[in-house]
Each structure stands twice: as C-alpha cells, then as structure tokens.
N, C-alpha and C positions, 0 to 999 in steps of 0.2 A: 243535402238531405237533412231532415230534422233529426235530432237526437232525442230519444224518449227514455226517461229514467224508469226506475222500478215502479211497479204498481204500488200505490199507497193503501194501507189498511187491507180490507177484504175485497179490493178491486177485482182480483182474479176470480172471485165467486159470482160476479155479476152475470146476468143472463139477458138475452134479447128475446122478447116474446114474439112468437110467430102469429100472424093474423089467423083467427080461428078457421076461416074458410080456406086457408092454404095448407093446414095441417093434413098430412097424409097418414093413414094407418101405418104403424111400425116406425114412423119418423119421429124424431125428437120434437117435443113441443117447444118449451123454452130452450134456446141454445146458448152455450157459453159465449160471453162477450170477449174474453181475453184468452180463451183456450180453444183448441180445435174441437169441434163437435165429436161425440163418441161415434156417430155413424154418419153416412152421407145424407145430403138433402137433395131434393129435386132441384133442377135448374131454375124452375119458376119460383120456388120458395126462396132460394138463395138470392135470386135476382131482386125479388121484392123486398127482402130484408135490407139489402144494400141500397136499393133505390130509395126506400123510405127515409133512411138516415141522411142520404145525400140531398134530400129536399131542404135540409137546414143550411146548406151552403148558400152563399150569396149568388146573385145572378151575375154571371161572368160579363155579360154585355154592359152592366151598370157599374162594373169595377173600374173606376177611373184612377186607381192606384197603379195598375199594371200596364206595362208596355207590351205585354204578350198578346198575340193575336187570339181572338175569341170566336172568330167566325170564318169559315171557308165555304165555298159553294159545294153543291152536291157531287159534282164531278171530282173535286179534290177529296171529299170525304170517301168516295168510292175507291179512288186510287189508293188512299192511305189504308183502307180496310184490306184491299187486295195485296198490299205490300207489307202489312204488319208482321208477317211471319218471316220475312227475309232478313237475314243477319247481315248488316251493312259491312261488317269486317270480312265476311267470306266472299271476297271479290272473284274468286275462281268459280264458285258455284253460282254467283249472281253477277256475271260480267256486265250485263246491260245496265244494272243498277249502278255499278261502278262507272260505267261510261257516262251515265246521266250526272253523276257527281262531278266527273271531270269537265263536262260541258258547263255546269254551273260555275266551277272555278274559272273557266275561260271567260264566261260572260261577265263575272264580277271583275276579273283582271282587266277586261276591256273597259268596263264602267269606271274603274278606278285608275285608268291610264297607266297600267303596268308597261314596262319597256317592251315586253314581248308577250302579248296576251294569248297568242296561239300556243305558246309553250309555258304556260303559267305554272307557278309553284304554289300549291295551296291544298287545303283539305276541308272536309266538313267536320263539324264537331257537335257535341250535344248542346252547345249554346256558346255565348260569348265568354262565359267564365272559363270553359275549357280552352277556347281559342286564345284568350289572354294568357293562360298558363303556358300554352305552347309557344306563343310569341316571346314571353318572358324567358322561357328556357333557352330558346334560340339565341337571344341577346346575351344571356348569361354564359352560354357555351362559347360564343364568339369572343366575349370579353376575356374569358380564361385563355383561349388560344392565342390572343394577341398579347396578353400579359407575359406568358411564359410558354411559348409554343412547344418546347421540348421537355417541360417540367413534368414531375410526377404528381399525381393527386395525393394530397395529404389529409390530415384529420379535418372533418367538417366539409370535405369536398372542395376545399380551396387549394390554390397552387402553392408552391413552395415559398412564395413571398410572404405568406401569412396575411395578406391584405383581404379585407372583407369587402365584397362588392356592394354597391348601393344602386338604387333606382329612384329617379326623381319624378314626382307627381304632385298634384294638388290634393289637399285633404278631402276634396269632394269626389275622389275616384270611387268606383264601385268596389265593394268589399273584396271581390275576387283578386284585386291587385295586392291588397294587404295580406290575403291568404298566400298568394304567390311568394311574397317577401318572407313570410313566416315559415312556410313549408320548405323553402329552398335556402333559408338562412341568408337572405339579402337584406341589407339595411334599407328600410323605406324612408326616403327623405321627403316628407310631406310638407308642401308649402301651406302654412296656416292661412285660413280665410280671414277676412276683415270686412268691416262695413264698406259696401261698394265694391268688394272684390270677392266674388263667389267662386272663382276658378283660377287655374294656373295662368300666370302671365310670363312673358318672355324674360324680363329682368330677374324675376324670382326663380325661374328655372335655371338660368345660367349661373346664378349665385350659388346654387347647390351642387353644381357639377364639379367633379375632379377626375383624376386618372382612374379611379375605381368605379366610376359611374357606368353601368352597363347600358343605360338608355334613359330617355325621357318619355313619359307617357303623356300624350295629349288627347283629351277627350272631346270627341265631336258629338256633343249633346250630353251635358251633365245630367245625371238622374235627379239631382237636387232641385234644379230650376230650369232645365232644358236648354241652357245656353251653350253655344260653341266655344271651345277654347281656341285662341288665335294660333292655329298650327303654323301658318306661314311666318308669323312674327317670331314664334319660338324657334323655327328652323333658321331664320335669318340671324337671330342672335347666336345660335350655336355655330353657324357658319363663321361668324365673326370671331367667336371664341377660338375655333380651330385655326383660323387664319392668323391669329395673333400668337400662336404657339401653345394654346391650351389644348385640352383633350378633344378628341374627335368623337363626339357622342351621337349615337343613332337615335332615331325617334320612332316610336310605335304609336299609331293612331288607333285609339279605342273608338271605333265607329259603331258600337253596339246598336245604337238607334240611328245616328246620323249618316251611317254608311249607305242607307237606303233612302235618305231624305235629301242630303246636300246635292247629289248628282242631278236631281230632278227639280228641286226648288231653288238651288243656288249654283247653277252650272259654271258661273264665272269665279266662284270661290275656289282658290287653289289650296288644297289640303292633303291631296293623295300622293300617288307615286310620281306625279309631276315634280314634286320636291325630292331631290336626290337623297336627302338625309332621311326621308321616310323609308324604313326598311321593311315594315310589316303593317298590316291593317287587319282588324277583325270587325265582324258585323254579326248581328243576330238575324237569322232568317225568320225566326219566330216573333220578331217585333215588326218593324216596318218592311221586312221581307215578305210579310203577309202569309206566313205558314204557322200552323199549330206548333206548340212546343214539342220537342226541343231540337232545334237545329241551329248551328252557328257556322261561321266560315272564318278561316284564318288564311291569309295570303301573304307571300313574301315577294319582295322586289325581284329576286332572281334566286337561283340555286345557291349562290355564294352566301346568302344570308340565312339559309337553313342548313346547319352543319349535318353532314351525311351520317355522322355517328348517332344522331338522334332518331334516324329512320330505321325501322326494323323490317326484315323480310321474314314473314311467317309462312311455313309450308305445311303445317299439320292439318290444315283444313282442306288441303288439296291445292296444288299449284303454289307459287311463291309470288306474293305481291307486297310492295312496300307499304308501310303504315306508320303514321306518326299520330299518336293519340294517347290520352291518359286513360280513357275507357277502352274496352275491347268490344264485346258484343253489344249491339244496339240495332233497333229496327231500321230498315231502309225506307220506311214510309215517308218520313219527313223530307228526306233528300229528294225522293220522287215528287213529293208535293211542291218542293221548291222549284224543281225543273218545270213542273206543270205551270206554276204561277209566272215564272219568267217567260215561258213560251206563250202562255195565253194573254198576259197583259202587255208584254213587250215594253219598250221604253215609253210609248205614248200612254199606256195604261198605268204604269208606275208613276209617271209624271202627273197625270190627272189625279191619282189617288193621293200622292204626297202633297200636292198643292191644295187639294180639297181639305185634307187634314189640317194643314197650316192655316188656311182661310178660316176654318171653323174654330181653331184654337185662338186666333187673333180676335175673331168676333166675340168669342166667349170671354176672353180677357178684357176686352173693351166694355162689355156689358157688366161684368163683375166690378170693374173699376168705377162704374157709375153708381153702384150701391155704396152709399156713404161710408160704412164702417171699414171698407177694405182698401188696401193699397197694394199695387202690383210690385212684385220683386222681379219678374220677367214677364214678357208679353207674348210668348209663343212664336217669336220670329227666328228661333233656332230650330230645334226639333219641335214637333207640335205638342208641346207640353209647357206649362207655365206655373209659377208659384205666386201666391199672394198671402198677405198677412192682415191682421186686424190693426186698425189705427189705435193710437194711444187712448183716444177718447171712447173707444168701443167698450160696451158693457159686458163683453163676453170674450172668450179666448177662441183660438182656432180649434182647440180640442173639443170644445162644446159644439162648435159648428159641425165638425166631423161627426160627432155622435148624433146630433140632431138630424143630419142628412140620412143617416142609416135607417131612420124610421120610414123613409120613402124608398129604401133599397139602394141608394147611392153610396158607393164606397169611395170616399174622397179622403186620402190620408192626411193626417196632421203630424208634423214631426219638427224636431229642432235641427238646425244646421250643425256641422261638426264643431269640435272645440275651437275656441277663439272667436266663434260667431254663434255660440250656442244660445245666446240670448234671443236670436232670431227664430221664432216659431212660425211655421207656414203651413198652408194647405197647398196641395199640388194636384193639378188636373192633367191627365194624359189623354189627348184626343187621338183615337185610333180610327182606322178606316171604317169600322162598323159603328162609330159614334156619329150620328147624323146631325145636321143643323136642327132638325125637329127635336131630337133628344136634348140638344144644347138649350133650346128655348124652354123645354120642360125643366131642365136643371136650374136655369135662371129664375123661373117662377118659384120653384121649391126653395131656392136660396133666399129669395125675397121674403117668403113666408117664414123661413127659419130666422132671419134677421129680426122680423117683427116679433116673433115669439121669444127669442132670447133677450130682446130688449125689454120685455115685460118684467115687472117687479117680482113675480112669483117664480120665475125660472132660475134654477140653479142645479147643477149636477150634485150628486151625493158627495163628490170630492171637492165641492166648493170651487169648481173651475180649475182645479189643479191639473197638472200635466199628467195624463194617464199613459203616456208613451205608447200610443196606439199603433205606431208604425215605425219600423226600423229599416234602414238601408242595409 
C-alpha cells in the first residue's frame, strides 16, 4: 500500500464542488476533500463525485506497464459481485468457497507436477507478494530447524549459533523479495546484473551459497525484461554442490507470471516440481491466471516443506480451520473467479490464451525492431513481455518516448535496470489477454508517429530529455 504524508499547507481546507443539478436541499454544497463531510450525502451525489475524479485515471486496457488482468467476462463479474461480501478467512461460514479454493490448489499442483496433486499443500493469497513472503518464511523456518533443531530462539529471532541466514537471488527480483529479506532480517545476496546478463545464472547462484543459505529464488519471468531464469540449470548446479559436500540448498520458483504461461507455451521446459530441489512455487492468479486483482497462489512440494508451526487454527469465527497467511480478512470473490476461469477455460483455453499473448508479443517486438531507432533487449519468448531501448544514434530517450505515447493514452513504462546495469534504460511492453493484435497494430502506428515527431528539431521535453524516473519496480 502507498504511504501518504501529512497534508501540506492548507490542503485540509480544500473542498470538492458538487454539480449544481445534484445538490439536494439541506445537503452540503461544496464538501471537504480531506475531511469527512458534516452530514450525509445521497448515494447518487457521492457516486458522481467519485466517478468524476476517476475519469482522470488512465484507461486500464491501454496500460502496458501492468501484468494485472484488466478484463473479465460478464459471468465472472457477476460471480465476483455475488461473493464480494464473503470473508475468505471464515471457512466455517463459507465452506463451499473454501472447497473451491482447495480445488484450485489441486488443479495448480497437477499443472506444476506436484508429487501428489490430490493431496496438495498450498493456499490462496492476496497476490504473489504475499505468496513469496509465505514461501520465504517456510524456507527460513526449515533452515532454522536444520541448523539447531533443539536450540532456543535468541535475539533477532536467530538460533543460538548467532549465524545470520541469507537468501540468494538476482538483482532483478521483484521488490517483495527484498521486503522479505528486510522484514525478517535475512541477508539478501543479490547477483549483480551486467551487460548481456539480465537475470540469475547457475554459476552466480552457487557462488553465493553457504551453510546459512535458506534458499535460492529463481524467477520464471523477470519483470524487467520478461525472460525466464534457467531453473533446471540452477537446480543441477546446486545438486552438484550438495553432492560434493557443500550445503543442500532448496529452490523456490517465483512464477508470478510464468506459472500460468510456461505449462501451456513451453510444456517441455522443466522448471517445476519435476525438479526435486524445487520445494515451493508461487503464481499470480491476477496476472496470466486471468483474474482481477488480487489473488495469488503458494504451493509446496509436500507437507514436509511447510512447517506445521506456521499454520494457525482459528476458532473464534466458528469452527476451527487451518490458515497460513499474512493477511486475515479478505473477500472470497477472487478465489471464486479463479475457479470459474480454470473451470471455463480448461487447459485448452489457457493454452490458446497464453500462446496468443506470446504470438502477439513476438509480433510486436519484431515490428518495433524494424523501427530504426530501437533495439530489442528481449523478444517476448519468455512471458509475453519484452523490453527495448533506443540506439546510440537516436535523437531522443526512452523517457521521451514514454511521455509522448501518453498523449494517445498508451502507458508504456520507461525505467532503468538495477545497479551495475543502471546505464541501460528501457521501455517495456506487457501483452495481456485483453491486448489484441488490432491494438498492437495501432500501437505500432502511434509509435511510428512518435518517432517522427521526436526526431524533429523543435521537440524537447522541459527536462531536456533527462530521466524523469517515470516508473519504479
């Protein structure tokens, strides 16, 4: 969630004007912007005030920065509205919603080749960020138990040895992993990026592992450029490390986007529970799982890899049901929508959707590469997302391109890669299921016009083409 500081100056005295034809006798005219109104408003007035301001938001369908689903069909919309009031945590009151959650876990366990998909171990979450936190906690707790099974917890939550745990990952990981490391006092061992190396590699992962490593995070679809990290190569290198007397380090696969892409676009790619060292996987149902935000999934290889002491039994809502989550109350609507999508589309529907997204991404990448000023960093052959940059001879920056595309409603983020590769500034396009080939054609046409305009002698931003830092991972 965003943090908002104190109101500056007389911000607290600002008011919102109500449209004249909506004002009702005895109802406030202007209403405070940052304080609760003195009296109640009619539902219609309040609705129109909120709706008018929201018109200034971007068009979600044209937001090519987000991986998050922006469209579902009317039946899904109806189901979500009907289930919005159901509290997902209250499994005793809403047992059938809990049953649908369990079915989703079973379906994903089967999709990701869990050893026993009929008795799968997993749960829904508010998104991949929470799922990653839960997976990290499970690895941390298992590391502690193997370090000193009978030791007592000491200061900082570490065992009596005083050793600080670490987690190995590339500098391209989503920020939730850095949050996990900071919040639970785990040393993040980030592999720096370099020209031609935009994600974690097997040699670099092994070089950073020791007896205090709780796990290695392999990303199936980097948010920076859409590429897959080589999960099987990382696992093979860690197998060799353990066989030679080194530490036995588990692997978590962050499949936030790729978990719903690789099984359908790359069925022969081995990245999931077929690799014995992979102990947990997460994915975002609200990305290529094709559900509105927010729902994610966390699955473990088996019960041994989810320590029982992390699971709580809560009985004050009626009945006693096990729960493993950072959040408590949340609506059941997204879980129901996930089951609906899995049921309606089936494997054939998800396969068609995933392959169409990738085909559109690769077509769009090829077309952009034909525009002289641009050079591809990736081509959409991982998850359906790719990054590109301007050539040295270009008369403009990626940030100017991003700003110019906004004039037509396109939200195409421009950003720099992490430290050690920060000189690389790129634009990134995410192709979702609701982004058609027709829209891709329109984007190419607009991009062609932007190139012509930015190449003109009179075009320059107020910042002189400086980096406005318009997008942050």
